[in-house]
Backbone as JSON Lines, residues from 0, in Angstrom:
{"i":0,"aa":"M","n":[-30.08,-16.47,24.43],"ca":[-29.23,-16.83,23.63],"c":[-28.58,-15.84,22.66]}
{"i":1,"aa":"H","n":[-27.5,-16.08,22.94],"ca":[-26.15,-15.04,22.18],"c":[-25.68,-15.62,20.76]}
{"i":2,"aa":"H","n":[-25.95,-14.72,19.91],"ca":[-25.99,-15.51,18.18],"c":[-24.64,-14.73,17.91]}
{"i":3,"aa":"E","n":[-23.52,-15.36,17.37],"ca":[-22.65,-15.16,16.87],"c":[-23.17,-14.83,15.29]}
{"i":4,"aa":"M","n":[-22.41,-13.42,14.63],"ca":[-22.7,-13.47,13.14],"c":[-21.66,-13.96,12.45]}
{"i":5,"aa":"S","n":[-22.17,-14.55,11.25],"ca":[-21.07,-15.35,10.43],"c":[-20.25,-14.15,9.97]}
{"i":6,"aa":"F","n":[-19.03,-14.75,9.34],"ca":[-18.14,-13.51,8.65],"c":[-18.79,-13.1,7.63]}
{"i":7,"aa":"A","n":[-19.25,-13.59,6.57],"ca":[-20.21,-13.39,5.66],"c":[-21.41,-12.19,5.93]}
{"i":8,"aa":"D","n":[-22.09,-12.52,7.15],"ca":[-23.19,-11.9,7.72],"c":[-22.36,-10.62,7.81]}
{"i":9,"aa":"R","n":[-21.53,-10.41,8.73],"ca":[-20.83,-9.31,9.12],"c":[-20.23,-8.17,8.22]}
{"i":10,"aa":"M","n":[-19.73,-8.95,7.19],"ca":[-19.02,-8.46,6.06],"c":[-20.06,-7.49,4.99]}
{"i":11,"aa":"S","n":[-21.31,-8.33,5.29],"ca":[-22.64,-7.52,4.43],"c":[-22.99,-6.03,5.44]}
{"i":12,"aa":"T","n":[-22.61,-5.93,6.3],"ca":[-22.93,-4.62,6.88],"c":[-22.29,-3.13,6.49]}
{"i":13,"aa":"V","n":[-20.9,-3.86,5.82],"ca":[-19.69,-3.21,5.59],"c":[-20.34,-2.42,4.36]}
{"i":14,"aa":"E","n":[-19.97,-1.07,4.52],"ca":[-20.53,0.03,3.13],"c":[-19.05,0.83,2.68]}
{"i":15,"aa":"F","n":[-18.79,1.05,1.58],"ca":[-18.03,1.76,1.15],"c":[-18.51,2.92,0.1]}
{"i":16,"aa":"D","n":[-17.93,4.18,0.84],"ca":[-18.24,5.77,0.12],"c":[-17.24,5.96,-0.75]}
{"i":17,"aa":"V","n":[-17.07,5.14,-2.01],"ca":[-16.17,5.46,-2.97],"c":[-15.98,6.82,-3.12]}
{"i":18,"aa":"G","n":[-14.53,7.42,-3.14],"ca":[-14.04,8.49,-3.21],"c":[-13.67,8.68,-4.95]}
{"i":19,"aa":"D","n":[-13.83,9.8,-5.47],"ca":[-13.0,9.8,-6.82],"c":[-11.67,9.43,-7.5]}
{"i":20,"aa":"R","n":[-10.86,9.85,-6.35],"ca":[-9.21,9.64,-6.44],"c":[-8.88,8.17,-5.97]}
{"i":21,"aa":"P","n":[-8.39,7.4,-6.41],"ca":[-8.16,6.02,-5.95],"c":[-7.22,6.22,-4.7]}
{"i":22,"aa":"H","n":[-7.24,5.59,-3.49],"ca":[-6.5,5.8,-2.28],"c":[-4.88,4.6,-2.54]}
{"i":23,"aa":"I","n":[-5.28,4.22,-3.22],"ca":[-3.94,3.11,-3.71],"c":[-3.87,3.03,-5.06]}
{"i":24,"aa":"T","n":[-2.75,3.32,-5.71],"ca":[-2.31,3.19,-6.91],"c":[-1.39,1.73,-7.21]}
{"i":25,"aa":"V","n":[-1.51,1.18,-8.12],"ca":[-0.49,0.16,-8.23],"c":[0.21,0.04,-9.91]}
{"i":26,"aa":"D","n":[1.21,0.32,-9.55],"ca":[2.28,0.57,-11.0],"c":[2.49,-1.06,-11.34]}
{"i":27,"aa":"T","n":[1.43,-1.36,-12.37],"ca":[1.86,-2.7,-12.73],"c":[3.02,-3.22,-13.38]}
{"i":28,"aa":"E","n":[3.87,-2.06,-14.11],"ca":[4.99,-2.13,-14.72],"c":[6.19,-2.41,-13.5]}
{"i":29,"aa":"V","n":[6.01,-2.31,-12.59],"ca":[7.08,-2.58,-11.33],"c":[6.39,-4.17,-10.94]}
{"i":30,"aa":"C","n":[5.37,-4.2,-11.05],"ca":[4.75,-5.86,-10.52],"c":[5.24,-6.52,-11.43]}
{"i":31,"aa":"R","n":[5.58,-6.51,-12.69],"ca":[6.05,-7.37,-13.48],"c":[7.17,-8.06,-13.19]}
{"i":32,"aa":"S","n":[8.16,-7.44,-12.79],"ca":[9.38,-7.83,-11.87],"c":[9.14,-8.72,-10.52]}
{"i":33,"aa":"C","n":[8.21,-8.19,-9.81],"ca":[7.97,-9.09,-8.4],"c":[8.31,-10.71,-8.77]}
{"i":34,"aa":"T","n":[8.71,-10.98,-7.74],"ca":[8.86,-12.8,-7.56],"c":[7.94,-13.01,-6.6]}
{"i":35,"aa":"T","n":[7.37,-12.44,-5.88],"ca":[6.51,-12.7,-4.56],"c":[5.25,-12.81,-4.42]}
{"i":36,"aa":"R","n":[4.92,-11.61,-5.07],"ca":[3.33,-11.35,-5.5],"c":[2.83,-11.5,-4.18]}
{"i":37,"aa":"A","n":[3.18,-10.92,-3.0],"ca":[2.72,-11.21,-1.91],"c":[1.26,-10.53,-1.44]}
{"i":38,"aa":"C","n":[0.8,-9.31,-2.22],"ca":[0.0,-8.91,-1.95],"c":[-1.14,-9.64,-2.71]}
{"i":39,"aa":"V","n":[-1.16,-10.68,-3.33],"ca":[-2.55,-11.62,-4.0],"c":[-2.72,-12.15,-2.88]}
{"i":40,"aa":"P","n":[-2.45,-13.1,-1.95],"ca":[-2.66,-13.93,-0.85],"c":[-3.24,-13.0,0.46]}
{"i":41,"aa":"A","n":[-2.42,-11.65,0.57],"ca":[-2.45,-11.03,2.03],"c":[-3.86,-10.23,1.8]}
{"i":42,"aa":"C","n":[-4.27,-9.75,0.77],"ca":[-5.32,-8.5,0.58],"c":[-6.73,-9.42,1.18]}
{"i":43,"aa":"P","n":[-7.27,-9.11,2.43],"ca":[-8.41,-9.84,2.58],"c":[-9.67,-9.65,2.05]}
{"i":44,"aa":"A","n":[-9.8,-8.35,0.77],"ca":[-10.9,-8.36,0.24],"c":[-10.29,-8.68,-1.11]}
{"i":45,"aa":"K","n":[-9.31,-9.53,-1.46],"ca":[-9.04,-10.04,-2.59],"c":[-9.22,-9.14,-3.61]}
{"i":46,"aa":"L","n":[-8.46,-8.08,-3.66],"ca":[-8.46,-6.84,-4.64],"c":[-7.15,-6.93,-5.63]}
{"i":47,"aa":"F","n":[-6.3,-7.76,-5.43],"ca":[-5.17,-7.59,-6.47],"c":[-5.34,-9.15,-7.29]}
{"i":48,"aa":"V","n":[-5.18,-9.18,-8.31],"ca":[-5.43,-10.04,-9.25],"c":[-4.38,-10.16,-10.41]}
{"i":49,"aa":"P","n":[-3.31,-11.45,-10.3],"ca":[-2.64,-10.96,-11.39],"c":[-3.15,-11.4,-12.69]}
{"i":50,"aa":"T","n":[-2.47,-10.97,-13.55],"ca":[-2.95,-10.76,-15.11],"c":[-1.98,-12.03,-15.87]}
{"i":51,"aa":"D","n":[-2.68,-12.12,-16.97],"ca":[-1.73,-13.13,-18.03],"c":[-0.42,-12.53,-18.32]}
{"i":52,"aa":"D","n":[-0.06,-11.35,-18.56],"ca":[1.15,-10.47,-19.02],"c":[1.89,-10.46,-17.93]}
{"i":53,"aa":"G","n":[1.9,-10.89,-16.75],"ca":[2.47,-10.51,-15.29],"c":[2.36,-9.56,-14.56]}
{"i":54,"aa":"G","n":[1.33,-8.54,-14.83],"ca":[0.97,-7.62,-14.25],"c":[0.1,-7.71,-13.0]}
{"i":55,"aa":"I","n":[-0.52,-6.78,-12.35],"ca":[-1.4,-7.06,-11.14],"c":[-2.83,-6.08,-11.66]}
{"i":56,"aa":"L","n":[-3.82,-6.55,-11.42],"ca":[-5.03,-5.83,-11.73],"c":[-5.45,-5.37,-10.23]}
{"i":57,"aa":"F","n":[-5.78,-4.26,-9.97],"ca":[-6.1,-3.83,-8.34],"c":[-7.56,-2.9,-8.93]}
{"i":58,"aa":"N","n":[-8.35,-3.11,-7.92],"ca":[-9.49,-2.36,-7.74],"c":[-9.55,-2.11,-6.5]}
{"i":59,"aa":"Y","n":[-9.58,-0.3,-6.04],"ca":[-9.57,0.02,-5.03],"c":[-11.08,0.47,-4.41]}
{"i":60,"aa":"E","n":[-11.81,0.08,-4.92],"ca":[-13.47,0.37,-4.51],"c":[-13.91,-0.41,-3.33]}
{"i":61,"aa":"Q","n":[-13.35,-1.57,-3.04],"ca":[-14.07,-2.53,-2.29],"c":[-12.64,-2.45,-0.92]}
{"i":62,"aa":"C","n":[-11.78,-1.7,-1.32],"ca":[-10.63,-2.06,0.09],"c":[-11.02,-1.41,1.25]}
{"i":63,"aa":"F","n":[-10.31,-2.3,2.29],"ca":[-10.68,-1.95,3.7],"c":[-9.71,-1.1,4.37]}
{"i":64,"aa":"E","n":[-8.92,-0.77,3.56],"ca":[-7.95,0.27,4.16],"c":[-7.2,-0.37,5.08]}
{"i":65,"aa":"C","n":[-6.67,-1.57,5.07],"ca":[-5.89,-1.83,6.43],"c":[-4.5,-1.84,6.19]}
{"i":66,"aa":"G","n":[-3.94,-1.33,4.93],"ca":[-2.68,-1.28,4.76],"c":[-1.44,-2.49,4.82]}
{"i":67,"aa":"T","n":[-1.93,-3.52,4.55],"ca":[-1.58,-5.05,4.55],"c":[-0.55,-4.81,2.96]}
{"i":68,"aa":"C","n":[-1.11,-4.69,2.18],"ca":[-0.63,-4.59,0.64],"c":[0.79,-3.63,0.81]}
{"i":69,"aa":"Y","n":[0.74,-2.58,1.18],"ca":[1.91,-1.14,1.23],"c":[2.68,-2.11,2.05]}
{"i":70,"aa":"Q","n":[2.44,-2.85,3.21],"ca":[3.58,-3.07,4.51],"c":[4.23,-4.41,3.59]}
{"i":71,"aa":"L","n":[3.49,-5.26,2.73],"ca":[4.15,-6.54,2.51],"c":[5.15,-6.11,1.01]}
{"i":72,"aa":"C","n":[4.58,-5.14,0.37],"ca":[5.43,-4.84,-1.11],"c":[6.77,-4.86,-0.68]}
{"i":73,"aa":"N","n":[7.57,-5.83,-1.96],"ca":[8.85,-5.77,-1.33],"c":[9.5,-5.01,-2.99]}
{"i":74,"aa":"S","n":[8.44,-4.54,-3.79],"ca":[9.08,-3.77,-5.14],"c":[8.75,-2.57,-5.03]}
{"i":75,"aa":"A","n":[9.7,-1.49,-4.77],"ca":[9.44,0.1,-4.11],"c":[8.92,0.47,-5.74]}
{"i":76,"aa":"G","n":[8.06,1.22,-4.97],"ca":[7.06,2.17,-5.79],"c":[6.05,1.6,-6.7]}
{"i":77,"aa":"A","n":[6.03,0.21,-6.34],"ca":[4.75,-0.58,-6.92],"c":[3.39,-0.11,-6.51]}
{"i":78,"aa":"I","n":[3.08,0.0,-4.96],"ca":[1.97,0.42,-4.58],"c":[2.28,1.77,-3.78]}
{"i":79,"aa":"T","n":[1.29,2.75,-4.18],"ca":[1.55,4.14,-3.37],"c":[0.15,4.05,-2.72]}
{"i":80,"aa":"W","n":[0.2,4.32,-1.3],"ca":[-0.94,4.2,-0.59],"c":[-1.49,5.59,0.34]}
{"i":81,"aa":"T","n":[-2.32,6.28,0.3],"ca":[-2.83,7.49,0.89],"c":[-3.92,6.95,1.4]}
{"i":82,"aa":"Y","n":[-4.4,7.8,2.56],"ca":[-5.97,7.91,2.79],"c":[-6.73,8.57,1.98]}
{"i":83,"aa":"P","n":[-7.91,7.77,2.0],"ca":[-9.14,8.09,0.81],"c":[-9.38,9.85,1.51]}
{"i":84,"aa":"D","n":[-9.92,10.8,0.55],"ca":[-10.38,11.82,0.79],"c":[-11.47,12.1,1.9]}
{"i":85,"aa":"G","n":[-11.21,13.29,2.76],"ca":[-12.24,12.73,3.73],"c":[-13.77,12.62,3.57]}
{"i":86,"aa":"G","n":[-14.25,12.13,4.17],"ca":[-15.53,11.46,4.42],"c":[-15.88,10.27,3.34]}
{"i":87,"aa":"H","n":[-14.47,9.95,2.45],"ca":[-14.83,8.75,1.78],"c":[-14.04,7.37,2.07]}
{"i":88,"aa":"G","n":[-14.23,6.32,1.81],"ca":[-13.8,5.06,2.33],"c":[-14.64,3.96,2.82]}
{"i":89,"aa":"V","n":[-14.23,2.89,3.65],"ca":[-14.81,1.98,4.28],"c":[-15.43,2.57,5.62]}
{"i":90,"aa":"V","n":[-16.89,1.76,5.53],"ca":[-17.76,2.17,6.62],"c":[-17.95,0.94,7.68]}
{"i":91,"aa":"F","n":[-17.35,0.88,8.62],"ca":[-17.74,-0.76,9.21],"c":[-18.95,-0.26,10.26]}
{"i":92,"aa":"R","n":[-19.77,-1.05,10.26],"ca":[-20.91,-1.04,11.09],"c":[-21.36,-2.3,12.09]}
{"i":93,"aa":"K","n":[-21.25,-2.19,13.34],"ca":[-21.46,-3.31,14.12],"c":[-22.78,-3.83,13.98]}
{"i":94,"aa":"G","n":[-22.94,-5.34,13.58],"ca":[-24.56,-5.62,13.14],"c":[-25.02,-6.63,14.22]}
């Protein structure tokens, strides 16, 4: 019998080799003028958190590197996205 892994079990096999340099930076000053906040619901890792002062709190350490936030952002300059330094970033393992 073939057993399908749950999403939670599959995600528990994901590892992050976090680099010292953030591969995504968010300019919270630009975010304050955003009206859509499309990055918040779009991020599969839920890494974009609105702050009480209208900005966005972002933590790159658990990023899946999918690029969705960068593609959806409608505020020029709010998100700067680059690949992590060599050898760092997300590591998916088939479990």
